[in-house]
Structure formats: structure tokens, C-alpha cells
C-alpha positions as CSV (number, residue, x, y, z in Angstrom):
1,M,47.4,77.1,-34.6
2,S,45.7,80.4,-35.4
3,T,42.2,79.1,-34.4
4,K,43.6,78.1,-31.0
5,L,45.2,81.5,-30.4
6,S,42.1,83.4,-31.4
7,I,39.9,81.3,-29.2
8,Q,42.2,81.7,-26.2
9,S,42.1,85.5,-26.4
10,Q,38.2,85.6,-26.4
11,S,35.9,85.5,-23.5
12,L,33.4,82.6,-23.5
13,K,30.5,85.1,-23.8
14,S,31.8,86.5,-27.0
15,M,32.6,83.2,-28.7
16,T,30.5,81.9,-31.6
17,L,29.0,78.4,-31.6
18,S,31.7,77.3,-34.0
19,D,34.5,78.7,-31.7
20,L,33.0,76.9,-28.7
21,E,32.8,73.6,-30.7
22,T,36.4,74.1,-31.7
23,L,37.5,74.8,-28.1
24,I,35.6,71.8,-26.8
25,R,37.1,69.5,-29.5
26,H,40.6,70.8,-28.7
27,V,40.1,70.2,-24.9
28,V,38.7,66.7,-25.4
29,Q,41.5,65.7,-27.7
30,Q,44.1,67.1,-25.2
31,V,42.5,65.2,-22.3
32,L,42.3,62.0,-24.3
33,S,45.9,62.2,-25.4
34,E,47.1,62.9,-21.8
35,N,45.1,60.0,-20.4
36,K,45.7,57.6,-23.3
37,D,48.4,55.6,-21.4
38,T,46.9,56.0,-17.9
39,P,45.2,52.7,-16.8
40,R,41.6,53.3,-15.9
41,K,40.6,52.4,-12.4
42,T,37.3,50.5,-12.1
43,I,35.0,50.7,-9.1
44,S,36.1,47.1,-8.2
45,D,39.7,48.3,-8.1
46,S,38.9,51.3,-5.9
47,G,38.2,49.2,-2.8
48,L,34.9,51.0,-2.3
49,L,32.8,47.9,-2.6
50,P,33.4,44.7,-0.7
51,P,34.5,41.6,-2.7
52,E,31.4,39.7,-1.5
53,F,29.1,42.2,-3.1
54,L,31.1,42.3,-6.3
55,A,31.0,38.5,-6.5
56,T,27.2,38.7,-6.9
57,F,27.6,40.3,-10.4
58,G,28.6,38.5,-13.6
59,A,27.3,36.3,-16.3
60,W,24.3,34.1,-15.6
61,Q,25.2,30.4,-15.2
62,D,22.6,27.7,-15.3
63,S,22.8,24.1,-16.5
64,R,19.1,24.0,-17.4
65,S,17.9,24.4,-21.0
66,D,16.3,27.5,-22.2
67,E,12.9,25.8,-22.1
68,E,13.4,24.7,-18.5
69,I,14.4,28.2,-17.4
70,I,11.4,29.8,-19.2
71,S,9.0,27.2,-17.7
72,D,10.4,27.9,-14.2
73,I,9.9,31.6,-14.7
74,Y,6.3,31.2,-15.8
75,Q,5.5,28.6,-13.0
76,N,7.0,30.7,-10.2
77,R,6.7,34.3,-11.2
78,T,3.2,34.8,-12.5
79,I,0.0,35.4,-10.7
80,P,-2.5,32.6,-11.2
81,A,-5.7,33.7,-13.0
82,S,-8.6,34.0,-10.7
83,S,-11.7,31.9,-11.5
């Protein structure tokens, strides 16, 4: 690829914006293709956080109706108006 060869022979300071964009695009495509089949490790897989902490995250589960939840929020989490 002639663009690739011409970019490789230039210093970064002398590159045009177009050359820099081409270089960045090439590097990103290369990294993505190299990492395409590599499974990604999540923070939970890393062992850095205790399972008890991770268990506190997730979807909200509540058997109450929407109206009951909203009522509970308004009753318990608002400051009463002073008279």
C-alpha cells in the first residue's frame, strides 16, 4: 500500500492531518483485527473485586407495582413542606 509506505517514512511532525487520520485508521484496524478473537476480560473476571461486592450490582427486582414504588419514594425520600 503506497499510502502506508509513505506514512511510515515521514516523521509525525511533518505529517498532514490527512496522513495522521490514515495512520490512526490503519493502526486501529490492525489492533481490532489482532484482538478480534481474543476474549475480553471483564473487571469481574479479573479477581480485583470481591464477589460479595459484585453481587450488589444488577437489575432491580421488586414485586411491587410501579405505583407502589413511586408512592414509597415520595413518602420516604422527600422533605415535608414546613408550615
